[in-house]
C-alpha positions, 0 to 999 in steps of 0.5 A, a space after each residue: 199631778 196625776 197618779 200613775 198606776 204602779 208608781 212606787 209610793 214614797 215612804 214618807 207619805 202616810 195614809 192619813 195626815 199626821 198630827 201637828 205634835 208629830 211634826 213639830 217636835 222633831 229633830 228635823 225641825 231643829 235642823 231647819 232652824 239652825 240651818 236657816 240661821 246659817 243660810 241667812 247670816 252671810 246675806 245680812 253681812 252683805 246687805 247690813 254690815 258691809 255697807 255700814 263698815 264701808 260708810 264708817 270708813 269714808 267710802 262714798 255712797 255711789 261706790 257702796 251702791 255698786 257693791 250690790 252687784 257682787 250679789 250676782 251669785 244669788 241670781 245665777 247659782 243654778 249654773 254651778 248647782 249641777 256640780 253639787 248634785 253630781 260630785 260627792 266630797 270624800 267626807 260627810 255625804 253628798 249634801 253635808 260635805 258641801 255644806 260643811 265646806 261652804 260654811 268653813 269658807 264663809 267663816 274664814 272669808 267673813 272674818 278676813 274682811 275686817 283686816 282690810 282698810 276700805 280707804 286703801 284696799 277697796 279692790 281686795 274687799 270687792 273680791 272678798 265680798 264676792 267670795 262671801 256671796 259665792 260661798 253663801 249662794 253655794 251654801 243655799 244650794 246645798 241646804 235647800 236640797 238637804 231640806 227638801 230631802 229631809 222633810 216629808 211632804 206634810 212637813 214642808 210647810 212647817 219646816 219651811 216656816 221654821 227655816 224662814 223665821 231663823 233665816 230672818 232672825 239671823 239678820 240681828 247678828 250683822 244688822 244689830 249686834 255687830 253694829 253695837 260692838 263696832 262702837 266699842 271694838 275694832 272692826 277686825 274683831 267685830 268681823 271675826 265675832 260675826 263670822 263665829 256665828 257660822 259655827 251654828 251651821 257647822 255644828 248642825 251639819 256635823 250632827 245631822 244625818 245625811 238624807 241624800 240618796 246616792 242611788 238617785 244621784 246623777 252619775 255624770 256631769 251631763 246627767 247633772 246638767 241636762 237631766 234635771 231639765 229633761 226630767 222637769 219638762 217630761 213630767 206633764 209636758 213642756 206646757 205644764 213645765 212652762 206654766 210652773 215657771 211662769 207661776 213662780 215668776 208671777 206669784 209674788 210680782 205685785 207683792 215685790 213691787 209694792 215693797 220695792 220702794 217702801 222707804 222712799 214712799 214713807 218719806 214722800 208721805 211725810 214720815 220722819 226717818 225716826 218714825 220709819 225706823 221705829 214704826 214701819 221697820 218694827 211693823 215689818 219685822 214682827 209681821 213677816 215673822 208672824 206670817 211665816 209662823 202662822 203660815 207653817 201652823 196653817 199648813 199643818 192642816 191644809 195642803 200646799 195648793 190650798 195654802 197658795 190660794 189662801 195666802 195669795 188672796 191675802 197677798 193681793 188684798 194687803 196691797 190695797 191699803 197702800 192705795 188708802 195710805 197714799 191718800 191719807 196723809 200722816 197717820 202713824 197708826 195707819 202706817 203701822 197697820 198697813 205695813 203689818 198687814 203687807 209683811 204678814 202677807 209676805 211671810 205667809 206667801 213665802 212659806 207657801 211658795 217655798 214649800 211648793 218649790 220644794 214639792 216640785 223638785 225631783 229628789 234625783 236633782 234637788 240642788 239643781 232644780 231648787 236653785 233654778 226655781 229660787 233664782 227665778 223668783 229672784 227675778 221679780 225683785 230685780 225687775 221691781 227694783 229696776 222699774 218701780 221708780 220710773 213707774 212712780 215718777 210717771 203715774 204717782 204713788 196711788 196709781 202705782 199701788 193700783 198697778 201693783 194690785 193688778 199685777 198680783 192677779 195673773 199669779 192667782 189665775 195661774 193657780 188654776 193650772 199649777 195648783 188646783 184647790 183639790 189636787 193636793 188632797 187627792 194625790 198626797 196619799 197616793 204618792 210623792 210626785 217626785 217619784 212619778 217624774 223620776 220613774 217616767 224619766 227613767 223609763 223614757 231613758 231606757 234605764 
């Protein structure tokens, strides 16, 4: 984005890039860690704990599979995000108030799940699971907005890295601890113990400062619904706005497709379930955490634009070894190396893309715009899950991974338009791009 003469500079932008110690050792980073944990935990309750609980109680696999549909709030959360931008609850501030409400509702709804019998109360369970998804998606809306308002531009990469790692590590509670406890305790107790981990987010919300600027908040619901889109497309024109949206869709398309059918691929290659669980899954976990960590460290020194270029090339190149693996036969060492490389790239790319989304949101409409962006990047995952099986059946695994590699190229080409290599370095010292867009939108509206 180009600087506009007379545009006010954001107070968080320093004349020189701060040292890594000034960024790392702050209360902001602790807030990112604990809020990331709180944001991730409910999702893993839905994808790890609930299916295990249902199956343990004799629910058939077809019914369990249909439970994935109750996760729709994660895809459509931009529809009610304007309400959370517009209205301020009468406690804690515009962001912390909504965060506390959703976290308390999550604690209660997760805990209540274990009091129902899946063999006799499946309809009630569907509604409670939907409520958990709704409250979880709503918590994501407000935490994403709070994180953007909390972090300065040169802190986005590192703060996002901490947030992503804590988000993923939170999965150990419902996906590991809760399952171990279920062998020794009744499910009702297990769900309440799991729900109690929401206290991490609740306590953090009570302790952190409110960063939202109420002067920038929309004053009417119409402003909250319409103005975020008007502001976004008025910055550099409709074509530039559409280019950003296309980039968000394309940047991780090949990457998402390559991992969509990972477990069936390993099985088809002759790996046992034990080998997949002990080698592939471990390789994926450590690598994605390492990728997010390394990505945050690298982004202390390079701009968001350059990180998108560097990490995007890594994403593309790490798909190629799957072509070799599809021809190599049974190789545990090869499996570990290939999966580690791919998920290292997943972690790197996620950090850069999330930081880019945060930078592109206006602080006047943070919740709505970030919810729109994050909903949009969820679409490729849906497309991948829906189409990859048909592609593999038609062309086979080797050609499938060739296609995935090719589909990673358009997202890289979009970087020439939306994130030129040198643009961030030129603009970072001048201003916050959010302020430029806001001033232009206000001038256009005559305010």
